[in-house]
C-alpha distance (Angstrom), angle and dihedral (degrees) to the residues before:
residue distance angle dihedral
X1 . . .
X2 3.80 . .
X3 3.81 125.7 .
X4 3.82 118.2 -146.2
X5 3.79 125.4 -175.1
X6 3.78 136.1 173.6
X7 3.80 115.6 -100.3
X8 3.80 100.8 -104.5
X9 3.80 129.1 143.9
X10 3.84 92.3 -92.7
X11 3.80 98.6 61.5
X12 3.84 96.9 98.2
X13 3.78 96.3 81.0
X14 3.82 92.0 42.1
X15 3.80 91.3 54.6
X16 3.81 90.4 48.5
X17 3.82 91.5 48.8
X18 3.79 95.8 52.3
X19 3.80 91.6 42.4
X20 3.82 89.2 57.9
X21 3.79 90.0 48.9
X22 3.80 92.7 48.0
X23 3.81 93.6 -121.5
X24 3.83 119.7 141.8
X25 3.79 112.1 -108.3
X26 3.82 125.6 -153.8
X27 3.79 123.7 -169.0
X28 3.80 117.1 -152.6
X29 3.81 122.3 -145.8
X30 3.81 102.5 -118.1
X31 3.82 100.0 -150.6
X32 3.80 94.2 48.7
X33 3.80 92.2 44.7
X34 3.79 90.7 53.6
X35 3.80 90.7 53.3
X36 3.81 91.3 51.4
X37 3.80 103.2 44.0
X38 3.80 103.7 20.0
X39 3.80 113.7 145.8
X40 3.79 143.1 159.5
X41 3.79 96.7 -97.9
X42 3.79 122.4 54.0
X43 3.79 130.5 -179.0
X44 3.80 138.2 129.8
X45 3.80 93.6 -87.7
X46 3.79 94.2 51.7
X47 3.81 92.5 43.2
X48 3.81 92.5 50.4
X49 3.79 91.6 50.1
X50 3.81 92.5 48.3
X51 3.81 92.8 48.3
X52 3.82 90.5 49.5
X53 3.83 91.5 50.5
X54 3.81 92.3 48.9
X55 3.80 91.9 47.4
X56 3.80 93.6 47.3
X57 3.80 91.9 49.4
X58 3.81 94.6 46.4
X59 3.80 90.7 -116.6
X60 3.81 99.2 113.9
X61 3.84 108.8 121.2
X62 3.78 102.7 -134.3
X63 3.79 129.2 -143.5
X64 3.80 124.0 -154.2
X65 3.80 115.1 -91.2
X66 3.79 100.3 -138.4
X67 3.84 113.8 -142.0
X68 3.80 112.7 -94.8
X69 3.81 94.0 -132.2
X70 3.82 92.3 63.1
X71 3.80 103.6 35.0
X72 3.80 94.6 92.5
X73 3.82 92.2 50.8
X74 3.80 92.1 49.9
X75 3.80 91.1 49.0
X76 3.80 90.7 48.8
X77 3.80 90.4 52.2
X78 3.80 90.7 50.1
X79 3.79 89.5 50.2
X80 3.79 89.7 51.8
X81 3.78 89.1 55.5
X82 3.80 89.1 53.4
X83 3.81 90.9 53.4
X84 3.81 90.0 48.0
X85 3.80 91.0 55.6
X86 3.80 91.3 50.0
X87 3.80 89.8 49.6
X88 3.80 90.0 51.6
X89 3.81 89.7 51.9
X90 3.81 90.2 54.2
X91 3.80 91.9 50.6
X92 3.80 90.2 49.1
X93 3.82 90.0 48.9
X94 3.81 91.2 58.0
X95 3.80 92.4 48.6
X96 3.81 91.8 47.5
X97 3.80 91.4 49.4
X98 3.79 89.1 52.1
X99 3.80 90.2 52.8
X100 3.79 92.0 43.4
X101 3.80 91.0 62.7
X102 3.82 92.4 42.0
X103 3.79 93.8 -119.4
X104 3.81 123.2 159.4
X105 3.78 116.4 -86.6
X106 3.76 114.2 -86.5
X107 3.77 92.2 -127.8
X108 3.80 93.6 -150.1
X109 3.77 139.1 79.0
X110 3.79 110.8 -105.0
X111 3.80 90.5 -159.1
X112 3.82 86.4 85.6
X113 3.80 112.1 76.1
X114 3.81 93.7 -144.0
X115 3.81 90.9 61.7
X116 3.81 97.8 55.3
X117 3.82 97.6 78.5
X118 3.80 113.9 118.6
X119 3.81 94.8 9.3
X120 3.82 95.5 121.2
X121 3.80 91.4 47.5
X122 3.82 90.6 63.5
X123 3.80 88.9 77.7
X124 3.81 121.8 74.6
X125 3.80 101.1 -158.1
X126 3.85 112.1 84.0
X127 3.80 92.0 -141.8
X128 3.79 91.7 54.4
X129 3.80 90.7 47.5
X130 3.79 90.3 53.1
X131 3.81 91.6 48.1
X132 3.80 90.8 53.2
X133 3.81 92.0 44.6
X134 3.81 90.0 53.8
X135 3.81 90.1 51.6
X136 3.82 91.5 48.5
X137 3.81 91.8 48.7
X138 3.80 91.0 51.2
X139 3.81 90.7 48.6
X140 3.82 90.7 51.9
X141 3.79 89.8 49.8
X142 3.81 92.0 48.3
X143 3.82 90.3 49.9
X144 3.81 90.9 57.8
X145 3.79 92.2 46.5
X146 3.80 93.1 47.7
X147 3.79 92.4 48.9
X148 3.81 93.0 51.4
X149 3.79 94.0 43.9
X150 3.81 92.8 48.1
X151 3.80 90.8 52.1
X152 3.81 91.6 51.7
X153 3.80 92.9 47.3
X154 3.81 94.1 48.5
X155 3.80 92.5 49.8
X156 3.81 91.3 49.7
X157 3.80 95.1 43.8
X158 3.80 92.9 52.7
X159 3.80 88.5 62.4
X160 3.82 91.2 59.2
X161 3.83 107.9 23.8
X162 3.81 107.6 24.1
X163 3.82 95.9 132.9
X164 3.81 94.7 41.6
X165 3.81 91.2 49.5
X166 3.80 90.0 55.9
X167 3.80 92.0 50.5
X168 3.79 94.4 50.0
X169 3.79 90.0 49.3
X170 3.81 87.8 74.2
X171 3.79 91.2 64.1
X172 3.83 114.9 95.1
X173 3.78 113.0 -124.9
X174 3.80 92.6 22.2
X175 3.79 104.4 108.0
X176 3.77 130.2 178.5
X177 3.79 97.1 -78.9
X178 3.80 95.5 41.1
X179 3.79 89.6 52.1
X180 3.78 89.4 54.1
X181 3.80 91.8 48.0
X182 3.81 92.5 50.6
X183 3.78 94.8 47.9
X184 3.79 95.9 42.2
X185 3.81 93.9 49.7
X186 3.81 96.7 41.9
X187 3.82 94.7 35.7
X188 3.82 101.1 165.7
X189 3.79 110.3 31.8
X190 3.81 90.8 -167.0
X191 3.80 90.0 71.3
X192 3.80 86.3 75.4
X193 3.83 107.8 72.3
X194 3.82 93.6 -170.0
X195 3.77 136.9 26.5
X196 3.81 87.8 -119.5
X197 3.79 88.6 64.2
X198 3.80 90.7 55.5
X199 3.80 96.7 51.1
X200 3.79 90.0 45.2
X201 3.82 91.0 51.6
X202 3.81 88.8 49.4
X203 3.83 91.0 56.0
X204 3.79 91.0 -119.4
X205 3.81 95.2 128.1
X206 3.77 132.9 39.3
X207 3.76 126.5 -152.8
X208 3.78 120.6 -124.2
X209 3.81 121.4 -116.4
X210 3.79 110.8 -132.9
X211 3.78 136.3 171.3
X212 3.80 129.6 172.4
X213 3.78 89.7 -4.1
X214 3.81 93.3 -55.3
X215 3.79 123.0 115.5
X216 3.78 119.9 -140.1
X217 3.78 107.8 -172.3
X218 3.79 125.0 -78.8
X219 3.78 136.1 -59.4
X220 3.77 140.2 -161.2
X221 3.80 98.7 60.6
X222 3.81 91.6 147.9
X223 3.80 96.5 39.4
X224 3.79 111.8 108.1
X225 3.78 138.5 20.7
X226 3.82 117.0 -33.4
X227 3.81 92.3 -165.5
X228 3.79 92.6 57.7
X229 3.79 91.5 48.3
X230 3.80 89.6 54.0
X231 3.81 92.5 44.9
X232 3.81 95.3 53.0
X233 3.82 92.2 43.3
X234 3.80 89.5 52.8
X235 3.81 91.2 45.7
X236 3.81 90.3 51.9
X237 3.81 90.9 54.7
X238 3.81 92.8 46.0
X239 3.81 91.5 48.3
X240 3.80 89.5 62.7
X241 3.81 94.1 57.4
X242 3.80 111.9 105.3
X243 3.80 89.0 -11.8
X244 3.84 112.1 118.1
X245 3.82 91.5 178.1
X246 3.78 92.0 55.3
X247 3.80 93.0 44.5
X248 3.80 91.2 51.6
X249 3.80 90.6 49.0
X250 3.82 91.3 49.8
X251 3.81 90.6 50.0
X252 3.81 89.6 57.3
X253 3.79 90.7 49.8
X254 3.81 92.1 48.0
X255 3.79 91.1 52.2
X256 3.79 90.2 53.5
X257 3.83 103.4 34.5
X258 3.81 108.7 14.6
X259 3.79 129.7 -104.6
X260 3.81 101.2 -74.6
X261 3.78 96.6 44.4
X262 3.81 91.3 44.5
X263 3.80 90.3 60.3
X264 3.80 89.6 48.0
X265 3.81 90.7 53.3
X266 3.80 90.3 49.3
X267 3.82 90.7 51.5
X268 3.80 88.7 47.2
X269 3.81 91.0 53.9
X270 3.80 90.2 49.1
X271 3.79 90.5 53.9
X272 3.79 90.3 51.8
X273 3.80 90.1 48.2
X274 3.81 92.0 51.2
X275 3.80 90.5 50.1
X276 3.80 89.5 50.5
X277 3.82 92.5 49.7
X278 3.80 93.5 49.3
X279 3.79 97.9 43.3
X280 3.82 98.6 40.4
X281 3.80 96.9 34.9
X282 3.80 92.7 -124.5
X283 3.80 136.1 134.9
X284 3.79 127.6 -116.1
X285 3.82 115.8 -78.4
X286 3.81 113.1 -162.0
X287 3.82 96.2 -164.5
X288 3.78 92.3 52.2
X289 3.80 90.9 44.5
X290 3.81 94.1 53.5
X291 3.78 99.7 35.5
X292 3.78 108.5 25.3
X293 3.77 116.8 154.7
X294 3.76 137.4 -80.8
X295 3.79 131.8 43.0
X296 3.81 96.6 -82.4
X297 3.77 101.6 30.8
X298 3.77 114.1 159.1
X299 3.79 95.0 10.9
X300 3.80 113.4 119.4
X301 3.77 119.9 -116.3
X302 3.81 92.8 -135.9
X303 3.78 126.1 64.3
X304 3.77 117.7 -83.1
X305 3.76 124.0 -128.0
X306 3.80 102.7 -96.3
X307 3.85 97.4 -137.1
X308 3.80 89.5 57.9
X309 3.79 128.9 -141.8
X310 3.76 125.4 -27.0
X311 3.77 130.5 -166.4
X312 3.79 90.0 -141.5
X313 3.79 113.3 107.6
X314 3.76 113.7 -112.5
X315 3.81 124.7 -135.4
């Protein structure tokens, strides 16, 4: 007997239950299953019958059953990313309020706690001062939470990925948190037989839709891992900081493909480099990354999303 379920947010306890009973457990990829067996009527009976038919015929699109011992750490890391986005919104709110009242630029980065003194006093209206003080208090609170959560995640990750963390440290733009995101979302790199599978899972390529020899755009925008797409897009931006070689390489890509698609190609190359480091047990080599070999090195085989990469987290 084999148990198959759709990949919804409640599958953790089901996987644990069937693991205790020694029954094979299969997790179905919800979006792909909907495309295969979508119909007018939908209820538990119909869904169960459709899942059984797909499983029996070998047509069930499977999702990765993440190991139980690391699920909580991955979820905690994802929650940290949510808090980081809220913190960024608060920082942007203060800057927008400053512009709203046509005040001089602050001239300092509010992300650093030591540079937030006297910010609320810039505004004359008491209500505006209180609004800014609330935002600053929430930022201070988020900073403490983020520091504690990061410490817990690093300590836990070192128990599972110590060697891989050291290898990824050699990659420019891949900081402590991004390394944790990459390793927690990929987990076992051997589950990807080819590098093409990795970049596809990271949403860094899109497949073309074609019929009768005619192409009609691309598909699969929501297929893959949104967290990995964000992580590699962020790493591509960070790689360019204080890196003249990377900036020169990006300028060549922008001249050929445009600004948005150039950043996507850079993120794509980073994903390939990370796969190479993890599978071959090597460190990052900048010369090989920028130069490579062949006429189309680093360019994905599938069509790229035309708007290019974005640092905004997808759904």
